[in-house]
C-alpha positions as CSV (number, residue, x, y, z in Angstrom):
1,M,91.2,115.5,90.7
2,N,89.0,118.3,91.5
3,V,89.0,118.2,95.4
4,F,91.8,118.3,97.7
5,A,93.1,117.2,101.2
6,L,96.2,119.5,100.7
7,H,95.8,122.7,99.5
8,P,97.0,124.0,96.2
9,G,100.6,125.0,96.4
10,A,101.3,122.8,99.8
11,R,104.6,121.4,100.1
12,V,105.1,117.8,99.9
13,L,107.7,115.5,101.4
14,V,108.8,112.7,99.3
15,T,111.3,110.2,100.4
16,G,113.9,108.4,98.1
17,A,113.3,111.0,95.4
18,N,115.7,109.3,93.1
19,G,113.8,106.4,92.7
20,F,111.8,104.9,89.9
21,I,108.3,105.2,91.5
22,A,109.0,108.5,93.7
23,S,110.3,110.6,90.6
24,H,107.0,109.9,89.0
25,T,105.1,110.8,92.0
26,I,106.8,113.8,92.5
27,N,106.3,114.4,88.9
28,E,102.4,113.9,89.3
29,L,102.7,116.2,92.1
30,L,104.3,119.0,90.5
31,K,102.0,118.5,87.3
32,L,98.9,119.8,89.8
33,G,101.0,122.6,91.4
34,Y,102.1,121.2,94.7
35,R,105.9,122.3,95.8
36,V,108.0,119.1,96.4
37,R,110.7,118.1,99.0
38,G,112.8,115.0,97.9
39,T,115.3,113.2,100.0
40,V,118.4,111.7,99.1
41,R,120.9,110.0,100.6
42,N,123.9,112.1,98.7
43,P,123.6,115.4,96.6
44,K,121.9,114.8,93.3
45,P,122.5,117.9,91.0
46,W,121.0,116.4,88.0
47,L,117.4,115.6,89.6
48,D,117.0,119.3,90.6
49,D,117.9,120.2,87.1
50,H,115.2,117.9,85.6
51,F,112.4,118.9,87.5
52,T,113.5,122.9,87.8
53,H,114.0,122.9,83.8
54,R,110.4,121.1,83.7
55,Y,108.5,122.8,86.5
56,G,110.4,126.2,87.3
57,P,112.4,127.4,90.2
58,G,111.3,127.1,93.6
59,M,109.2,124.0,92.7
60,F,111.2,121.0,93.4
61,Q,114.1,120.9,95.6
62,T,116.3,117.9,97.3
63,A,117.2,117.6,100.7
64,P,119.7,115.3,102.3
65,V,118.9,112.6,104.8
66,A,121.6,110.0,105.0
67,S,119.6,107.8,107.4
68,F,115.8,107.4,108.6
69,Q,116.5,105.0,111.7
70,D,116.4,108.4,113.9
71,S,113.3,110.9,113.4
72,R,115.7,113.6,114.0
73,E,117.6,113.2,110.9
74,I,114.3,113.5,108.9
75,D,113.2,116.7,110.8
76,A,114.8,119.0,109.2
77,A,113.3,117.9,105.9
78,L,110.0,118.7,107.2
79,D,110.1,122.4,107.9
80,D,107.3,123.9,105.8
81,V,105.9,120.4,105.0
82,D,102.1,119.7,104.5
83,G,102.1,116.0,103.5
84,I,104.6,113.1,103.4
85,V,105.0,110.3,100.5
86,H,107.2,107.8,102.4
87,L,109.1,105.7,99.5
88,V,112.5,104.9,100.4
89,A,112.8,100.9,100.9
90,P,111.6,100.8,104.4
91,W,113.7,97.6,105.3
92,A,113.8,98.0,109.2
93,R,110.8,98.9,111.2
94,K,112.8,101.9,112.8
95,A,113.0,103.5,109.3
96,T,109.4,103.0,109.0
97,L,108.7,104.6,112.4
98,S,111.1,107.2,112.4
99,V,109.1,109.0,109.6
100,L,106.0,108.7,111.6
101,E,107.2,109.8,114.9
102,A,108.8,112.9,113.2
103,A,105.4,114.1,111.5
104,L,103.4,113.6,114.6
105,G,105.4,116.6,116.1
106,R,104.8,118.6,113.3
107,P,101.0,120.1,113.4
108,S,101.0,121.5,109.7
109,I,101.5,117.8,108.6
110,Q,97.8,116.8,107.1
111,R,98.5,113.2,105.4
112,V,101.4,110.7,105.2
113,V,101.5,108.0,102.6
114,L,103.7,105.0,103.3
115,G,104.7,102.9,100.1
116,S,104.5,99.3,100.7
117,S,104.2,96.4,98.3
118,S,102.0,93.5,97.0
119,M,104.4,91.2,98.7
120,A,103.2,92.7,101.9
121,A,99.7,91.2,101.2
122,Y,101.1,87.7,99.8
123,T,103.5,85.8,97.7
124,P,102.8,84.7,94.3
125,I,102.0,80.8,93.7
126,P,101.9,80.6,90.4
127,G,98.9,78.1,89.1
128,K,97.1,78.1,92.2
129,R,93.5,79.5,91.8
130,E,92.4,79.9,95.7
131,I,94.4,82.7,96.6
132,R,92.3,85.6,97.6
133,V,93.5,88.9,98.4
134,D,91.4,92.1,100.1
135,E,92.2,94.6,102.6
136,S,93.0,92.5,105.5
137,T,95.2,90.0,103.9
138,W,98.9,90.0,105.0
139,N,101.7,87.8,103.9
140,L,102.3,86.3,107.7
141,S,103.9,83.3,105.7
142,A,106.5,85.4,104.8
143,I,107.4,86.3,108.1
144,R,107.5,83.0,109.4
145,K,109.6,81.3,106.2
146,A,111.9,84.2,107.1
147,W,112.8,83.1,110.5
148,E,112.8,79.2,109.4
149,T,115.5,80.0,106.6
150,D,117.6,82.5,109.0
151,S,117.1,85.2,107.0
152,Y,116.1,87.5,109.9
153,T,119.4,87.9,112.1
154,T,117.1,89.7,115.0
155,S,113.9,90.9,115.8
156,T,114.1,94.0,113.7
157,P,115.1,92.7,109.9
158,D,117.6,94.7,107.9
159,V,118.5,93.7,104.3
160,S,119.7,97.2,103.3
161,H,122.9,95.3,101.9
162,L,120.6,93.1,99.2
163,D,121.4,94.6,96.0
164,W,117.9,94.2,93.7
165,N,119.8,95.9,90.6
166,S,122.5,93.1,90.3
167,L,119.2,91.3,88.9
168,S,119.7,93.6,85.9
169,N,123.6,92.5,85.4
170,V,123.9,90.4,82.3
171,N,127.1,88.7,84.1
172,N,125.0,87.5,87.2
173,A,124.4,84.1,85.6
174,P,121.4,82.6,87.5
175,S,123.6,79.5,89.2
176,P,121.9,77.2,91.8
177,R,123.9,79.5,94.3
178,N,122.7,82.6,93.0
179,Q,119.1,81.1,92.9
180,H,119.4,80.1,96.6
181,E,120.2,83.6,98.0
182,Y,117.9,85.3,95.6
183,A,115.1,83.0,96.8
184,K,116.2,83.9,100.4
185,M,116.3,87.4,99.5
186,L,112.4,87.6,98.2
187,I,111.2,85.7,101.3
188,T,113.2,88.5,103.6
189,Y,111.6,91.2,101.3
190,G,108.3,90.0,101.5
191,A,108.8,89.6,105.0
192,C,110.1,93.2,105.7
193,K,107.5,94.7,103.7
194,T,104.8,93.0,105.5
195,Q,106.0,93.7,109.2
196,C,106.8,97.1,108.2
197,E,103.4,98.0,107.2
198,L,102.1,96.0,110.3
199,E,103.7,98.1,112.7
200,A,102.8,101.3,110.9
201,W,99.5,100.8,110.9
202,R,99.7,99.8,114.5
203,W,102.0,102.9,115.3
204,V,99.4,105.4,113.8
205,R,96.2,103.4,115.4
206,S,98.0,103.7,119.1
207,N,99.2,107.2,118.5
208,R,95.7,108.7,117.2
209,C,97.6,110.8,114.7
210,S,95.9,114.2,113.6
211,F,97.2,113.2,110.1
212,G,95.4,110.8,107.9
213,F,97.4,107.6,106.8
214,N,96.8,105.9,103.7
215,T,99.4,102.8,102.2
216,V,99.8,101.8,98.7
217,L,100.6,98.3,97.3
218,P,102.5,98.3,94.0
219,A,102.7,94.9,92.3
220,F,105.6,94.2,90.0
221,T,106.2,98.0,88.4
222,V,107.0,98.6,84.6
223,G,107.1,101.7,82.4
224,R,108.8,105.2,81.6
225,I,112.2,106.1,83.4
226,L,112.3,109.7,84.0
227,H,116.1,110.1,83.7
228,P,119.4,108.3,82.8
229,Q,120.5,108.3,86.1
230,I,117.5,106.4,87.5
231,P,117.8,102.6,87.2
232,G,114.5,101.3,86.9
233,S,114.5,98.9,89.7
234,T,112.0,96.3,88.1
235,M,112.2,98.0,84.6
236,G,115.9,97.7,84.5
237,W,114.9,94.0,84.8
238,V,113.0,94.1,81.9
239,R,115.3,96.2,79.8
240,S,118.1,93.6,80.7
241,L,116.4,90.9,78.6
242,L,117.1,92.8,75.8
243,I,120.8,92.1,76.2
244,G,120.6,88.6,76.7
245,N,120.2,88.6,80.5
246,R,117.9,85.3,81.5
247,T,118.2,86.0,85.6
248,P,115.1,87.8,86.0
249,L,113.4,84.8,84.2
250,S,114.8,82.2,86.3
251,L,114.3,83.9,89.8
252,I,111.2,86.1,89.8
253,P,107.9,84.1,89.4
254,P,105.1,84.9,87.3
255,K,102.7,87.7,88.9
256,W,100.4,91.0,88.7
257,F,102.1,93.8,86.9
258,V,101.5,97.9,87.1
259,D,102.2,100.6,85.4
260,V,104.6,103.0,87.1
261,E,102.6,106.1,86.2
262,D,99.1,104.5,87.4
263,V,101.2,103.8,90.8
264,A,102.4,107.2,91.1
265,R,98.8,108.5,90.5
266,L,97.6,106.4,93.5
267,F,100.1,107.9,95.7
268,V,98.8,111.0,94.9
269,V,95.2,109.8,95.2
270,A,96.5,108.8,98.5
271,L,97.5,111.7,99.5
272,L,95.1,114.0,98.2
273,A,91.7,112.5,98.3
274,P,89.6,113.2,101.0
275,S,87.5,110.0,100.7
276,V,90.5,108.0,100.9
277,T,91.3,107.7,104.3
278,S,93.1,104.8,106.4
279,E,93.0,102.5,103.4
280,R,95.3,100.4,101.9
281,L,95.4,100.9,98.2
282,F,96.4,98.3,95.9
283,A,98.2,98.7,92.5
284,F,97.6,95.7,90.4
285,G,97.3,96.2,86.6
286,E,97.2,92.9,85.4
287,S,98.5,89.4,85.6
288,T,101.3,88.5,83.7
289,N,104.3,86.1,83.0
290,W,107.7,86.0,81.1
291,T,106.2,84.6,78.5
292,D,103.7,87.6,77.8
293,V,106.9,90.3,78.2
294,V,109.4,88.2,75.8
295,R,106.3,88.7,73.2
296,I,105.9,91.8,73.9
297,L,109.9,92.6,73.7
298,R,109.6,90.6,70.6
299,Q,107.3,92.5,68.9
300,L,109.0,95.8,69.8
301,D,112.5,94.7,68.3
302,P,111.9,91.9,66.3
303,G,116.0,91.8,65.0
304,N,116.9,91.2,68.3
305,T,118.1,87.6,68.7
306,Q,119.7,88.4,72.4
307,I,116.1,88.1,73.8
308,P,116.0,84.7,76.0
309,I,113.3,81.9,75.6
310,P,110.9,82.3,78.0
311,P,110.2,79.7,80.7
312,E,108.5,76.4,78.9
313,R,104.8,75.9,80.4
314,E,105.0,79.0,82.5
315,E,101.8,79.5,84.6
316,R,100.4,82.6,86.1
317,D,99.4,84.2,89.2
318,H,96.0,83.5,89.6
319,A,95.5,85.4,92.8
320,E,92.1,87.0,93.2
321,I,93.1,90.8,94.0
322,V,89.3,92.0,95.6
323,P,90.5,95.6,96.5
324,R,92.0,96.2,93.0
325,G,88.6,97.4,91.5
326,R,88.6,100.4,94.1
327,A,92.1,101.5,92.8
328,V,90.5,101.4,89.1
329,R,87.4,103.5,90.5
330,L,90.2,106.1,92.0
331,L,92.2,106.8,88.9
332,Q,88.6,106.9,86.9
333,Q,87.3,109.5,89.4
334,F,90.1,111.5,89.5
335,Y,92.2,110.9,86.6
336,G,89.5,110.2,84.0
337,Q,91.3,106.8,83.1
338,S,88.9,104.1,81.9
339,S,91.3,101.1,83.2
340,M,95.1,100.3,84.4
341,T,97.4,101.0,81.8
342,P,98.2,97.4,79.7
343,I,101.2,95.9,80.0
344,A,102.6,96.3,76.5
345,T,101.8,100.1,76.7
346,S,104.0,100.1,79.5
347,I,106.8,98.1,78.5
348,A,106.9,99.7,75.3
349,N,107.0,103.2,77.2
350,G,110.0,101.9,79.1
351,I,112.4,101.5,75.9
352,P,113.7,104.2,74.7
353,K,114.5,103.6,70.8
354,D,117.9,103.6,71.3
355,R,117.5,100.6,73.6
356,L,116.1,98.6,70.6
357,L,119.0,96.5,68.8
358,G,117.0,96.6,65.5
359,T,117.3,100.4,65.5
360,V,120.4,101.0,66.5
């Protein structure tokens, strides 16, 4: 990347700094010589130590922000900030808009990027071939279903209590009750992501912001986890298959996947590329299913008998993702990548050798 919307050495605020995608986004920004301030709910000295050890003192610092419901909470973290990557899960509409409101009062801020989700565009229907997704596609059906299933209790949804990391728990068997609850969680997740991104775009347009605004919509994300203290979100679910956890196989449908480092780079492009303005970037690698994942894990760990059997006659997500080509071209233009990272490479990168039972 040789042309920047932010000057080299500028300070970027990344929210939810200890998250799977956020930590990689920070890493990519630091590689380029940007200074990064990362928000955390509670002190994370290990995170400061990790990035300071890699990039030297003064390049990274954490900033405590307990809540994003009020723009005043985040305002102190915006001192001397030139750009924002908002990656803390925006479960509630206010948690998204408060960041934009705080940015509006800071003339130094030139770019804001919001982390959205593939679920803000559509819900996968395995086996169906007529689904076409473009930049104007929104998952409005998820919002309707959320209301129908009483997943929403107010006009401002809040699912911050949902424990996504519990999917990695081998003891959390996929009982009928669990399946019902997780199905509701997925509906609510898609509805929240859709509504929050829609509201963000409406707010930006109605307030005539001086800063550039983009969003990134990652698919199911896997790949390398930067630090043992980072749960790894969806990669944690994949890792849990190595110890016999069947829960993700029962509850998560086949869908598109993407490598976490590709996602992080697209966030950096959305922040820094002058040619990317008012865009939704779709971070989609390839369509995959649990049969693929299990096959890859067995190749990596052939002596492991705990890896579960994948679902029988499993279908794929055949949705046509029209904007995917734009994301691939941007990665090629700014990072020299010829393609998205293959899923086999991503999964191998995300599993240390000491996690493979055959090597212990």
